[in-house]
C-alpha positions, 0 to 999 in steps of 0.5 A: 194081617192088618190093612196095611199088609191086604193093601200090598197083598192087593197091590201084587195081585194086581200087577198082572191085571194091570199089564193086561189091562195096558195091552187090551188098551192098546190092542183095542182102543176100547170105550170109557165103557169097554174099559169099566167093563175089563176092570170089573171082569179083573177086580171080580175075578181077582176077588173072588179066587181068593173068597174061593179058595179060602172057603175051599181050605184045603179040599182042592185048593192045594190040588188046583195051585199046583196046575193053576200057573201051567192053566195060565201058561196056556191060556195067557200063550193062547191069546197072546200067540193070537196077538203075534200072529194076527201083527205079523201077518201080512195081510191086513187083519181086524183085531178079534173083538174082545168078546166076553169070552176072550175077557174071561179067558184073560181074567181067570189067567191073571186072577190065577195066583190070587186063588193061591193067596186065598189059602194063606188066608185060611186060620187068620183073624181078619174079615175075610170080605173085607180083603177080598173086596181090597183086592178086586177095587184095587185090581178094578182100580189100577186095570182101568188106569193101565186100559187109558193109559193103554187107549193113549198110547195106542191113538198118540201112536196113530193107526200104523202103530195097530200091527206093532201094539197087537206084536206088543201087546201078545210079547207082555201076555206071553211074558205074563205067563211065564213068569206065574209059571216060572215063579210057580217053580220059584 
């Protein structure tokens, strides 16, 4: 496997994290510091998951790969569902804080497919640490850009857009969860 292959895999793996980053930017309008935290969280787990499955090989990786789409579906539908409920709520509700727990749930749910990729790396001749470093960096960079883009979109559309942003963000998260699940069935 060459460098170009690893970059292409990285881009493919980063798409879910990028979409969630966009939704986070729209919904939370985070500061640069928080945008970096979101991006680094997504990148870190996106790099750690394939590394873990690479070293676990076939021990539990096959079992976890089978349930991973269910986990991603549940987590993303839960988070997205909460955003939808808040968006459709009649009362003026504040968006919950982007807590460490919520950020961790998002990072795990968008990185589960990276776990399966790590299993495919077993037996190939390349530097696994370079590969996961590239995966992590690409995910972090794209997620950071998406969070900033989402923030800008949210600011341009104004404060009245808040409920619509929550609804859009919730739909995006649920759609990503469904996409991950459906792709696992194919």
